[in-house]
N, C-alpha and C positions, 0 to 999 in steps of 0.2 A: 525412399522417402521423397515426396514432392515438396519443394520449398516454395511457398508463395512469395512473389517478388513484385507484384504490381499493386496499384491502388484498388480497393474494393469499393465501387460506387455504383449505386442503382442496381445492385444484384449481379454485377459483372466485374471482370478484371479490366483495368485500364492503365495504360502508361501515363505518367505525368505529362501534361501538355508541353512542358519545357524539355522533356526527355532526360532530365537530370536523374542521377542515381546516387545512392549511398552505398559504399562498400562496407560490409560488415566483417569484423575481425573476430575470429574465434580466440577468446582470451587465454585458452589453455595451450594453444599452439602458436599464437601470434600470426596466423595465416588467414588470408581472406576466405570467407565461407559463403558469401552470396553478395549479389548486387541487387538492391531494392530501389524501386522507383521512389523518388523524393517529391512529394507534393509541394507545389509552389502556390503563391497567392492566387493565381488564375484558376487553380483547381478547387479552391475552397467554395466559391460561390455556387458552382454547379453541384457540389456535394450537399451543401446546406439546402439549396433549392429543391433538390431531389428528396431530401429528408422531409422538408416542409410539405411537399406534394403528397408524400406517403402518409404523413400525419393527417392532413386534411382529407385525404382520399379514403380513409377508413380505419387506420390503425387505432386512432383515439376512440372510435365508437364501436370497435369490434366487441362482440359479446364477451364478457369475462370468461365464460367457459371455454370459448374458442382460443382466447389469449393463453389461458392455462394449458390447453392442449399443445399449442405451438411451443411454449417454453419448456414443457416436459419433453417434447420431442428434441429440442436443442440439447437438453441434458443427456438424453439417451444417446444421441450421436456423439456428444463429447466423450462419453464413456467408451464408445466404440473406437474413437480416435485417440484415446488416452496416451498410448505409447508414442504415436507420432508427435503429439503436442509436447510430451516430455522430452523427446529427442530434439525437437526444435529449440526448446528452452535451454537445454544443455549446450547445444551447438552455438547459440549466439550470445549467451551471457556466462557460460561456464558453471551453471548451477549443477551440483551433484545430482546424478540421475535419480537416485532414490528420492531426494527432495522434489525434483521436477515431477515425478510420478504422483507424489502426494499432492502437489499443488494443482496438477491437472485434474485430479479427482475432486479437489476442493472446488475448482471452478464449476464442475458438473453439479456438485452438491448445492452451490449457490443458486444455480438456475432451477434446481428442484425446489429449493425453499421458496423462491419468489413465484414459481409456477403455482405452488400451493397457496401462496399468500394472496393471489389475485382475488379470489372469491371471499377471502376473510378480511379484506381491506374495505372499510366503510366509514361513513360519517356518524353523526350523533343526532338524537332527538333531544331538544332542550326545553324544559319547562321555564316559561318566562312570566314575569309579573303582569304583563298586559293581556294575558290570555292568548288564544290562538295557538298555532302550531309552528314551531321553529325547528329547523333541521340544518345540518351541514353536509356539504358535498366535498369530496376530494377529487379534483379534476386535474388531468395532465397539463403540463405547461406548454408543450410543443416540441421543438427541437432543442436537445441539450448537447453540449460539448463535454465529452469525458476525456480527460487528459491523464494518461497513466505513466508511471515511472519505469525505469529499467531494472529495478532490483527484484520486483515480484510482478513481472509483466502480465502473465496470464491470469492469475487469481484476481488481481486488482482490476483488470479489464472486466472480468465477470462481476466483481463487487459493484461496479458502477453501471454496466450495461443492463444487467438482469433486473434490478429494481426499477430503473428508468423505463425499460420496456414493459415490465409488469404493470406499471402505473399508467401506461398508455402513451408514453412519449416515443419519439424517434431519436436516434443517437448518432452523432458523429464522433467516432472514437479516434483519438490521436495518440498512438503509441510513441514511446521514446525512440529517438533515432537509432539508438544502440540496440533496441530490442523489439522490432516490429513484427517478427515472424508469427508468433502465436496469436497476436491480435488479428492479423490478416487471416490466419486459419479460422479463428472464431467467426469472423464475418462470413466466410464462405460456408462454414458448417451451419451457422444459424440460418442462412438463406436456404440451404438444402433441407433444413428442418421445417421450413414453412414460413419463415419471416418474409413478408412481401418485399419486393425490391425497394430500396431506399430507407427501410426502417432502421437498418444498421449499416452505416458507412464506416470505412476504415481508411484513414489518411496517414500513411507513414511519411516521415520527413523531419526536417529540423524545426524544433520549436522556435528557434530564433528567427527562422524564415517565415513561418506561417502562424505562430502562436497568437500574436496580437491581432492579426486579421480574423482569425477564428473567434477569439474572445469577443471582439467588437462587432461581429456581423450582426446586423439588425434582426435577423430571424432566429438567432440563438437566444433562448429564454433563460438558460441556466448554464453555468460552468461548474463542473465537478473536477477538481484537480488534486492529484497526489504528487508531491515532489518537495523541492526545497522551499524554505521559508522566504527567501529572497524572491523567487519566482511567484510564490503565492501572494506576496505583498503586491507585486506588479499586477497580477490578475485582478486582485481586489480593487486596485486603483482604476484599471481599465473598465471593469464591470460597473463601477460606480457611475460612469458617464450615463448609462441607460438604466441604472438601478436594476441590473441583472441579478438574479439569485446566484449565489455561489456557495459551494462547500469546498473546504480546503483541508486536506490532511497533510501536514507539513513535517518539520523536523522534530527530533527528540533527543533528549539526554537523560534517559530513564534511570531511576535509582533501583538498586537491589539492596534491601535492608535486612540484615541478619541479626536477630537477638540471640543471646546465649541460651535462652530457655527453649528455643526452637530446635528443629532437627538440622543443626548446622552442618553435620557431616553429609547429609543428603543434599543440602544446599550447595556445599562445596563441590560435590560430585557432579551436580546438574547445572550449576551456574555458568560454567564455561560456554556451553552451547546457547545460553540465554543471551550472550553477547557476540560469540564467534560464529554462530550459525549464519549461513549465507555470506560467510567471510566478513561478518560485521556490517554488511551493507543492508541495514535494517533500522528504520526509524524507531522501532521498539527495543533495540538492543539495550540491555541493562549494563551500560558502560560506566556507571558510577556505583561502586559497591561500598556500602557502609556496614562495618562489622563491629559488634560490641567488643570492647577492649579485652575482656577476659578470654575470648576465644580467637582473638585476631591472629596470633601467630600460627596455631594449628590450622585455622581456616585457610590462611594463605598457603601454607604448605600443602594442604589437601587440594586446594584450587589449582595450584601450579602443577601438582602431580597429575590431576585429571586433564589439564590442558595439554600436557606433554603426550597423552595417549591419543589425542585427536589425530585422525588420518587425513593428511593434506596431500592432494594429488590429482590425478586424472579424473575429471568429473564424470567421465563415462563409465568408471568402475563402480559397482554397487557398494563397495566398502568405503568409498571416499566420503568423508564428512565435510571437508572444506575444499572448495575449488579455488580458482584464481579470483582476483578482483576483476571487475568488468572491463577495465581498460588500463593502458599504460599511464594515462593521465590520472586516473583514480589512485593507482598505486603511488605515484609521485606525490599526490596530495597527502596521503596517509603518512608517507615517509617524512614529509615536511613537519608533520605533527611530532613525530618521534625525534627529529632533529631538535625541535624546540624543547621537548621534554629533557633531552640530554643536556642542552645548554643551561636549563634551569636546575640541573642537579637531581632530577627525578631518577629513581632506581628502576632499571629494567631487569626484572628477575626471571623473565622467560620471553623468548622470541626476539623480535625486532629485526630479523634479517630475511633474506630471500632464500627459500629452501632449495631452489633449483634455478638454472639459468634460462630455461625456456618457459614461457607463459608468465602471466602477471601475478605471480604468487607472492605472498607475504606471510611470514610465520605469525601465529596468534601471540599477542604480546601483552604482558602483565606489567603494569607500572605501579610503584609504591612511592609515597612521599610527594605526590603531586599537589601543588599549592592551588588555592582558590583562584588566583589571578592567571594561572597558566591556561593556554589554549586547550590542552588536552582535557582539562577539567571543565572548561566553560562551553566549548564548541562541539558540535556534532562532527565526529571524525569520519564516520561512514566507512569504517575499516576494522580489522580484527585487533582492536586495542581496548583494554579495560584499565581503569584506575581503581585501586582498592585503598581504603583508609579506615582507621579505627574511630570509634566514638565512645564516649562515656556517658554523656548527658542526652537523654531523649529529646528534650526541647531544643538544644543546640543543634543536634543532628537534623531535626526537622527544618530548622531555619536554613541549614546548608542545602538540604534537599530542595526546598522551595525557592532558593536563591536563583535557580536557573530560569532563563526566559522561556524554557520549554515546559510542557506538561502533558506528555502523551501516555506513557505506560509506566510499569514498574512492578516490583515484587516485594513482598514482606514475609519474613519467616519468623513465626512465633507460635507457641502453643497456649498463650495467654489470650483468651477471647476478648477480655476488656481492653487489653493493649492493642489487639488487632483492630478493633472497632475505633479506638481512639486515634490510631495512626492513619488508618485509611481515610478517616474524615479530614485529617489534617493535611495529608499529602495533596498537593495541587496537580492532579493528573486525571485524565479522562478514563483510563483503564488501569486497574490494579488487580494483582493476583495474590492471594494469601497461600503460602506454602506451595507455590507453583510458579511457573514462568509463562503460563499460557495467556496470550494477549487477544487472540482472535477466535471468536465463536460466531458462526454464521447467523445464529438466532439472536445475537445480542449486539447493541450499538458499539461502534468503534470510532474513536476520534479523541481530540485533545483539548486541553485548556491552553490559555495564553497564546504564545506564538507557535504552538503546535497545531493550530487550525481552528476552524469553525465548521459546524455541521457534523454529521455522522454518516459513516458507511455501515452497512450490514444491519441486520435486524429490521423490524418494522419502521424504525426511525429513518432508515435510508429511503424507504419507499415514500414515507411522508415528505421527505425532502425533495422529491421529484414531483410534487403536486402543489397546486394552489388550493387554499381552503376557502370555500365559499359558504356564506351563511344565507339561508332563505327563510323568510317569515311569511306565514300564510294567516291572514286575518280570518276570524270566525264569522264575521258578518261584513 
């Protein structure tokens, strides 16, 4: 397996001009896995300038059918390289290999969707009172910066790059410093598939070192970011200086609401993976569970029993369901939340410890009796921790659900259609599932309310977000 370790700029591999490198640590073994070139400020301008030349030089005006052909070719090569992409993902972030394979396939599916969307993406004709002919155009913005997180590095890189490219933009892709390998592989594979040099650049490195320079570069027309709310807030502040377009997919503290009339046994059996999958490092994690009082005790018992069956271990083994946390620092952060919960008297009914001495592992943890003011209830933990509480009154429960500053995802379990419609309208969240935990569908928009972000990934909404809307009026005489 070849590990990509340099910057990918203008269709070729380059060392950072400073020569600086980042050492990647395999979180399952705590051993160094690779050294990757770390882009610095001096690397940014050349990458952005190259992307701008590629945009002006023909990518924006390439015939839609040709752009479709190239993007379908990217998807084809991604499928051919699926196993290598999955192995890279497991190596640098400890993602269970079965999940990594699914996510590599998801990335290819995203490129297929937007390849097909190119020729289905169009404006409108509008009847107007003055007569004449009025129509709209969807035009590419130029160079866009796509900044992706470490928890789902490959699929989110595809979520952002594919619609931006399909709309006719050029992309500077900034992966997280902990997880650059699959983004670099994407850049090289896309170039082999026929993307002209400069259309997709990949700059690994520290966000603290290069993030602000990238966001404020005068040739960057839009910033698409997935990550923490604090960093998203800073990006919005910086983008405001030039009125840059932004889309931000940020934190979450998603609810899982179980009514007694629903299939609560199935909910109890499946809900652990709605919060513990990816070792809880998921902004969609259903980390606040609201259970109707009459079924609370049997639900908790079944939830805990299901949690204890989860396989925690070596992410390279196909039976593993939960791997390590991404870093020692991330595990320490999660353990600080648990220390706070213990100090406030919350009950840990499952987990809370380190299952083995090597690797950044942490047991999936179930908390009861967590109060509204506690950190575990209010803040995004980004680890394998869930809080479960009973409710009796629907209206009060909804007030508690919506008291969060976040509003990204969530689930609702009920067989009462009227209740389902009433509750989903009331919950302040961008993505909701009824009798399911599914948050992501390539064909549908994904994003949040409130401090969970602005704008949308996926679906045609994402492609619209990478264009400017132009209105044109043609007079009859």
